[in-house]
C-alpha positions as CSV (number, residue, x, y, z in Angstrom):
1,M,79.1,-63.6,-210.3
2,I,81.1,-60.8,-209.3
3,I,83.8,-61.4,-206.4
4,N,85.2,-57.9,-205.6
5,D,82.0,-57.9,-203.3
6,N,80.6,-60.6,-201.8
7,I,77.1,-58.7,-201.4
8,A,75.5,-62.2,-200.0
9,A,78.8,-62.5,-197.5
10,L,77.8,-58.7,-196.3
11,N,74.3,-59.1,-195.8
12,A,74.7,-62.2,-193.6
13,W,77.6,-60.6,-191.4
14,R,75.5,-57.5,-190.7
15,N,72.2,-59.7,-189.7
16,L,74.9,-62.1,-187.5
17,T,76.6,-58.6,-185.7
18,A,72.5,-57.4,-184.9
19,T,71.7,-61.1,-183.5
20,D,74.8,-61.1,-180.9
21,N,74.4,-57.6,-179.8
22,R,70.6,-58.7,-179.4
23,M,71.9,-62.3,-177.7
24,Q,74.2,-60.1,-175.4
25,S,71.5,-57.7,-174.2
26,V,69.2,-60.9,-173.5
27,L,72.0,-62.6,-172.1
28,E,72.2,-59.3,-169.7
29,H,69.0,-59.4,-168.9
30,L,68.5,-62.9,-168.0
31,S,71.8,-62.8,-165.7
32,S,70.8,-59.9,-164.1
33,G,67.3,-59.9,-163.5
34,L,66.8,-56.8,-164.4
35,R,65.6,-55.3,-168.2
36,I,66.6,-51.9,-167.2
37,N,70.6,-52.2,-166.6
38,K,71.8,-48.7,-168.5
39,A,69.5,-45.8,-169.2
40,A,69.3,-47.1,-172.9
41,D,67.6,-49.7,-172.5
42,D,64.3,-47.5,-171.2
43,A,65.3,-44.0,-170.6
44,A,61.8,-42.8,-169.5
45,G,61.3,-46.6,-167.7
46,L,65.2,-45.8,-165.5
47,A,63.8,-42.0,-164.4
48,I,60.7,-43.2,-163.4
49,S,62.0,-46.7,-161.4
50,Q,64.7,-44.4,-159.6
51,K,62.4,-42.3,-157.9
52,M,60.3,-45.4,-156.5
53,L,63.4,-46.6,-155.5
54,A,63.8,-43.6,-153.5
55,Q,60.5,-43.2,-151.9
56,I,61.0,-47.6,-151.2
57,N,64.1,-47.0,-149.3
58,G,62.8,-44.5,-147.5
59,L,59.5,-45.9,-146.4
60,D,62.2,-49.0,-145.1
61,Q,63.8,-46.7,-143.0
62,A,61.1,-44.4,-141.5
63,A,59.4,-48.1,-140.6
64,R,63.2,-48.9,-138.4
65,N,62.9,-45.5,-137.2
66,A,59.2,-46.2,-135.9
67,Q,60.2,-49.8,-134.2
68,D,63.1,-47.3,-132.8
69,G,60.3,-45.1,-131.1
70,I,58.5,-48.1,-130.3
71,S,61.9,-49.4,-128.1
72,L,61.9,-45.9,-126.9
73,V,58.2,-46.0,-125.7
74,Q,58.3,-49.4,-124.0
75,T,61.8,-47.9,-122.0
76,A,60.0,-45.2,-120.8
77,E,57.0,-46.7,-120.0
78,G,58.7,-49.6,-118.4
79,A,60.4,-47.2,-115.9
80,M,57.2,-45.6,-115.1
81,G,55.8,-48.8,-114.5
82,Q,58.7,-49.1,-111.9
83,A,57.6,-46.1,-110.9
84,Q,53.9,-46.4,-110.3
85,D,55.5,-49.9,-108.3
86,I,56.5,-47.2,-105.4
87,L,53.6,-45.5,-105.4
88,Q,51.8,-48.2,-104.3
89,R,54.2,-48.8,-101.7
90,M,54.3,-45.0,-100.6
91,R,50.5,-45.4,-100.3
92,Q,50.3,-48.0,-98.2
93,L,53.0,-47.0,-95.9
94,A,50.5,-43.5,-96.1
95,V,47.7,-45.7,-94.8
96,Q,49.4,-47.3,-92.2
97,A,50.5,-44.4,-90.7
98,S,47.0,-42.8,-91.1
99,S,46.4,-45.6,-88.1
100,D,46.6,-44.2,-84.5
101,T,47.8,-48.0,-83.7
102,E,50.9,-46.7,-85.0
103,T,53.2,-44.6,-82.6
104,V,55.3,-41.4,-82.8
105,S,58.5,-43.8,-83.4
106,D,56.7,-46.2,-85.7
107,R,55.7,-43.1,-87.8
108,Y,59.4,-41.9,-87.9
109,Q,60.7,-45.6,-89.0
110,L,57.8,-45.7,-91.8
111,Q,58.9,-41.9,-92.9
112,I,62.5,-43.1,-93.3
113,E,61.0,-45.4,-96.3
114,M,59.4,-42.3,-97.2
115,D,61.6,-40.7,-97.9
116,Q,63.6,-43.6,-99.5
117,L,61.1,-44.7,-102.0
118,A,61.0,-41.0,-103.2
119,K,64.5,-40.3,-103.6
120,Q,64.4,-43.8,-105.7
121,L,61.6,-42.6,-107.8
122,T,63.9,-39.1,-108.6
123,D,66.6,-41.7,-109.4
124,I,64.4,-43.6,-111.8
125,A,63.7,-40.6,-113.4
126,N,67.3,-39.5,-113.5
127,H,68.8,-43.1,-115.0
128,T,66.4,-44.0,-117.2
129,E,67.9,-43.1,-120.7
130,F,67.5,-44.6,-124.3
131,N,70.5,-44.1,-126.5
132,T,72.0,-41.5,-124.1
133,K,68.7,-39.8,-123.7
134,R,67.1,-39.3,-120.4
135,V,63.6,-39.6,-121.5
136,L,62.1,-39.2,-117.7
137,T,63.4,-35.8,-116.7
138,G,60.9,-33.7,-118.2
139,E,63.0,-32.5,-121.0
140,F,60.4,-33.7,-123.4
141,A,57.6,-33.2,-121.0
142,S,54.0,-31.3,-122.5
143,G,55.4,-27.8,-122.6
144,Q,58.9,-28.3,-123.8
145,T,60.6,-30.0,-127.1
146,A,58.2,-33.2,-128.4
147,I,59.8,-36.1,-129.2
148,S,59.9,-36.2,-133.2
149,I,59.8,-39.6,-135.1
150,Q,60.5,-39.6,-138.6
151,V,57.9,-42.0,-140.4
152,G,57.4,-41.0,-143.6
153,A,60.0,-41.3,-146.5
154,N,59.5,-37.1,-147.2
155,A,60.2,-34.5,-145.2
156,G,57.4,-33.4,-143.0
157,Q,56.2,-36.9,-142.3
158,D,56.8,-37.5,-138.5
159,L,55.1,-38.3,-135.6
160,S,55.4,-36.2,-132.4
161,F,54.8,-37.1,-128.9
162,Y,55.6,-36.1,-125.0
163,I,56.5,-37.8,-122.4
164,A,56.3,-37.0,-119.1
165,A,58.5,-36.6,-115.8
166,V,58.2,-38.7,-113.0
167,D,60.4,-37.6,-110.2
168,A,59.1,-36.8,-106.6
169,A,58.9,-33.4,-107.0
170,T,57.0,-33.2,-110.4
171,L,54.5,-36.3,-109.1
172,G,54.0,-33.8,-105.8
173,V,55.3,-36.7,-103.6
174,G,58.7,-35.1,-102.2
175,R,59.9,-32.7,-100.1
176,A,61.9,-29.7,-101.2
177,V,65.3,-28.4,-99.9
178,G,65.0,-26.0,-97.6
179,T,65.7,-22.5,-99.2
180,S,66.4,-19.8,-95.9
181,A,67.7,-20.7,-92.6
182,T,67.9,-18.7,-89.7
183,V,70.9,-20.1,-87.2
184,S,70.5,-18.5,-83.1
185,G,72.1,-19.4,-80.1
186,T,72.3,-18.3,-76.3
187,G,74.8,-19.6,-73.5
188,P,77.6,-17.7,-71.7
189,T,80.0,-15.4,-73.3
190,T,82.8,-16.5,-71.0
191,G,84.2,-19.3,-69.3
192,T,82.2,-22.8,-69.4
193,G,79.4,-24.4,-70.3
194,D,77.1,-25.6,-73.1
195,V,76.1,-23.0,-76.2
196,V,72.6,-24.4,-77.7
197,L,72.1,-23.5,-81.7
198,S,68.8,-23.4,-83.0
199,L,68.6,-24.1,-86.9
200,S,65.3,-22.9,-88.8
201,A,64.1,-23.9,-92.1
202,D,61.5,-23.8,-94.3
203,N,60.6,-27.7,-95.4
204,V,62.1,-29.3,-92.6
205,L,60.7,-32.4,-92.2
206,V,57.4,-30.4,-93.2
207,A,54.9,-30.4,-95.5
208,D,54.0,-27.0,-96.0
209,G,57.1,-25.1,-94.2
210,T,54.4,-23.7,-91.7
211,T,55.9,-25.7,-88.5
212,T,59.7,-24.8,-87.2
213,Y,61.9,-27.7,-86.0
214,T,65.1,-27.1,-84.8
215,V,68.2,-28.3,-84.8
216,Q,70.5,-28.5,-81.8
217,V,74.5,-28.3,-81.4
218,T,75.2,-28.5,-78.2
219,D,79.5,-27.8,-77.5
220,N,79.9,-29.4,-74.4
221,G,82.9,-27.3,-73.5
222,D,85.1,-30.7,-73.5
223,G,85.6,-30.6,-77.5
224,T,82.7,-32.8,-78.0
225,G,79.1,-32.1,-78.3
226,T,76.0,-33.3,-80.1
227,L,73.5,-32.3,-83.1
228,K,69.9,-33.6,-82.7
229,L,66.6,-32.1,-84.2
230,V,63.6,-31.1,-81.7
231,D,60.2,-30.1,-82.8
232,A,58.4,-27.4,-81.0
233,G,57.8,-29.1,-77.9
234,G,61.1,-29.9,-77.7
235,K,60.7,-33.5,-78.3
236,Q,63.7,-35.2,-80.1
237,I,63.0,-36.4,-83.4
238,G,65.3,-39.2,-85.2
239,D,69.0,-40.0,-83.9
240,S,71.4,-37.9,-82.2
241,V,74.9,-37.4,-83.4
242,A,77.8,-37.3,-81.8
243,I,80.5,-34.9,-82.5
244,A,83.6,-35.9,-81.5
245,D,85.9,-32.9,-82.4
246,I,83.4,-30.1,-82.5
247,T,86.0,-27.8,-83.8
248,K,86.6,-29.5,-87.0
249,A,84.7,-28.4,-89.8
250,G,82.0,-30.9,-91.8
251,S,78.8,-32.0,-92.8
252,Y,76.5,-34.0,-90.3
253,E,73.2,-35.7,-91.0
254,I,70.7,-36.2,-88.3
255,G,69.6,-40.1,-88.3
256,G,66.1,-40.7,-90.1
257,T,65.1,-36.8,-90.6
258,G,66.6,-35.7,-93.7
259,V,68.4,-33.3,-92.3
260,T,72.3,-32.0,-92.9
261,V,73.8,-29.5,-90.8
262,D,77.2,-28.3,-91.9
263,L,79.4,-26.6,-89.4
264,S,81.9,-25.5,-91.9
265,G,83.6,-21.7,-91.2
266,V,80.3,-19.9,-89.5
267,Q,81.3,-16.6,-89.8
268,G,79.6,-14.0,-88.4
269,G,79.5,-10.2,-88.3
270,G,80.0,-7.1,-85.7
271,A,81.3,-6.8,-82.6
272,S,82.4,-10.5,-82.0
273,T,85.4,-12.6,-81.1
274,N,85.7,-15.1,-83.5
275,G,88.4,-17.8,-81.1
276,D,88.9,-20.2,-78.9
277,L,87.4,-19.3,-75.8
278,T,87.7,-20.4,-72.4
279,G,86.3,-24.1,-71.5
280,G,86.7,-25.0,-75.2
281,Y,84.7,-24.2,-77.1
282,A,84.3,-24.5,-80.9
283,E,87.1,-22.0,-82.8
284,D,84.3,-21.8,-85.7
285,F,81.6,-20.5,-83.2
286,T,80.7,-16.5,-83.3
287,V,80.0,-15.3,-80.0
288,D,78.9,-11.7,-79.5
289,N,80.7,-9.9,-76.3
290,S,77.4,-7.5,-75.5
291,G,76.8,-11.1,-74.4
292,A,72.6,-10.8,-75.9
293,G,73.8,-14.3,-77.7
294,Y,74.3,-14.2,-81.1
295,T,72.7,-14.6,-84.6
296,A,73.4,-15.4,-88.2
297,N,71.7,-15.3,-91.3
298,V,72.2,-18.4,-93.4
299,A,70.0,-18.1,-96.5
300,G,72.9,-20.0,-98.4
301,S,75.4,-16.9,-98.3
302,A,79.2,-17.7,-98.5
303,A,79.5,-15.3,-95.2
304,N,78.8,-18.4,-92.7
305,G,78.3,-22.1,-93.3
306,W,75.3,-23.4,-91.7
307,T,73.1,-24.9,-94.1
308,A,70.0,-27.2,-93.9
309,S,69.7,-29.6,-96.6
310,V,66.8,-31.3,-96.6
311,G,64.6,-33.6,-98.9
312,G,62.5,-37.0,-99.0
313,G,58.8,-38.1,-99.4
314,L,55.5,-36.7,-98.3
315,L,55.2,-36.5,-94.6
316,I,53.6,-39.2,-92.3
317,T,55.0,-38.6,-88.8
318,S,51.2,-37.9,-87.8
319,R,47.8,-38.8,-88.8
320,D,47.0,-35.6,-90.4
321,E,49.9,-35.4,-92.2
322,A,49.6,-39.4,-93.5
323,S,45.8,-38.2,-94.4
324,A,47.2,-35.4,-96.6
325,A,49.9,-37.5,-98.3
326,L,47.3,-39.9,-99.3
327,A,45.2,-37.3,-101.4
328,K,49.2,-36.7,-103.0
329,I,49.7,-40.1,-103.8
330,D,46.5,-40.7,-105.3
331,E,47.1,-37.9,-107.5
332,A,50.4,-39.1,-108.6
333,I,49.4,-42.3,-109.0
334,N,46.8,-40.9,-111.7
335,Q,49.5,-38.6,-113.3
336,V,51.8,-41.6,-114.0
337,S,48.8,-43.7,-115.0
338,A,47.7,-41.4,-117.8
339,S,51.5,-40.6,-118.9
340,R,51.3,-44.7,-119.1
341,A,48.2,-45.1,-121.0
342,T,49.7,-41.9,-123.3
343,L,52.5,-44.2,-124.1
344,G,50.4,-47.7,-124.8
345,A,48.5,-45.3,-127.3
346,T,51.7,-44.2,-129.0
347,Q,53.3,-47.4,-129.1
348,N,49.8,-49.0,-130.9
349,R,50.1,-46.0,-133.1
350,L,53.4,-46.7,-133.8
351,Q,53.2,-50.3,-134.8
352,Y,50.1,-49.3,-137.3
353,V,52.7,-46.6,-138.8
354,I,54.8,-49.4,-139.3
355,N,52.5,-51.2,-141.1
356,D,51.1,-49.0,-143.4
357,L,54.9,-48.4,-144.0
358,Q,55.7,-52.1,-145.1
359,I,52.6,-52.6,-147.1
360,T,53.1,-49.1,-148.9
361,S,56.8,-50.4,-149.8
362,Q,55.8,-53.6,-150.9
363,N,53.0,-52.1,-153.1
364,L,55.5,-49.8,-154.6
365,S,58.0,-52.2,-154.9
366,D,55.6,-54.4,-157.2
367,A,54.8,-51.4,-159.4
368,K,59.0,-50.3,-159.8
369,S,59.2,-54.7,-160.6
370,R,56.8,-54.1,-163.3
371,I,59.2,-51.5,-165.2
372,T,62.5,-52.5,-164.1
373,D,62.7,-57.0,-163.6
374,T,63.0,-58.9,-165.9
375,D,60.0,-61.4,-167.4
376,M,62.4,-64.4,-167.5
377,A,60.2,-66.9,-169.7
378,K,59.6,-63.8,-172.2
379,E,63.4,-63.6,-172.2
380,M,64.0,-67.6,-172.6
381,A,61.9,-67.1,-175.6
382,E,63.8,-64.0,-176.8
383,F,67.4,-66.2,-176.5
384,T,66.1,-69.3,-177.7
385,K,65.1,-67.4,-181.1
386,E,68.1,-64.8,-180.6
387,Q,70.1,-68.5,-180.7
388,I,68.9,-70.2,-183.5
389,L,69.4,-67.2,-185.0
390,Q,73.0,-66.8,-184.4
391,Q,73.5,-70.5,-185.3
392,A,71.6,-69.8,-188.7
393,G,73.4,-66.8,-189.5
394,V,76.8,-68.6,-188.8
395,A,76.4,-71.2,-191.3
396,M,74.7,-68.7,-193.7
397,L,77.5,-66.7,-193.4
398,A,80.0,-69.4,-194.2
399,Q,77.6,-70.0,-197.5
400,A,78.2,-67.2,-198.5
401,N,81.9,-67.0,-197.5
402,A,81.9,-70.0,-200.2
403,M,80.2,-68.8,-203.0
404,P,82.9,-66.5,-205.2
405,Q,84.6,-70.3,-205.3
406,A,82.4,-71.3,-207.8
407,V,84.0,-68.8,-210.3
408,L,87.2,-71.0,-209.8
409,K,85.0,-73.8,-211.9
410,L,84.5,-71.2,-215.0
411,L,88.2,-70.2,-214.9
412,G,89.5,-73.9,-215.3
């Protein structure tokens, strides 16, 4: 028997230490639910599981991206639905105006609503936004920048689509603003009397710009005047506008016509007098002293202040115009229907994308779980074994520590 080196105690201590280490590892697995808590647990398994985790996180985010894409499509398609309702009403107005039971005055009243509906179409295009992006103005139309949705965990896995514009001009149911105009006038160069100016502009209540309408500006010689729109036969269109003080610059809209006349600072060239003439002529009117009347070309030039701002819906002020408008409105309805169908198909595709992403994410999560997650039943069995070994090790260490005491009996 020896007392300097208690080999039995050392052996029991070594085994008890190993049991304690295994017990700590088992407790870590049971408390975290993970088999791999650090690289030392399974270096290769950790590397594989991290790559799988990157894919899973990417797939989950891609599914959220696709859902945002569906929300964007629903926003655009819902606004297109409203646009199509407007087009249906515009078509109804055109059908009504095509009937000779309507008078000229009736058709001009229908024209007022047609113009407002066209403006509303453009407002819908300009005001429909998703996350501050205007989606119906043509920015994302075919031939422009496509909307791209990242629908995969890796680079290049995206889905792109276009959204057509639905403003009145793009759909072909609006009148463009006139780009050029000519002002001409006749009247006495001195003395009292009316001065009548005529303005001819492209697209003034005309769909193709081939028909000429004129704006008459009349100075009554007493500081008052009127504005009115007349056709080639001299028939007044819309409501005339009274000008209380014609010498003041300002813009005036002729009611129900979509025409705005700007009387700001008309300036001309050549030999002229630009002042307050006898009889109260407007100071801004330029009169040619030759007595041949006066003319100013006003194609948006800053040298003169006469402008015509026109716009609105298709013309339905005559039977022929209304019939022509019907064809254009039908084409616009078909365009919007095609755009809505495309968006509907895109929405369905995105929903399938989400389903696929969710299934793939689920399967990858299952594969990752088999690598990283703890088998609780197995670990509990391991825990029970290590617990018994720990208790036995403590008991055996106590016994080993007590063995040297038997030497005392030999010494006694």
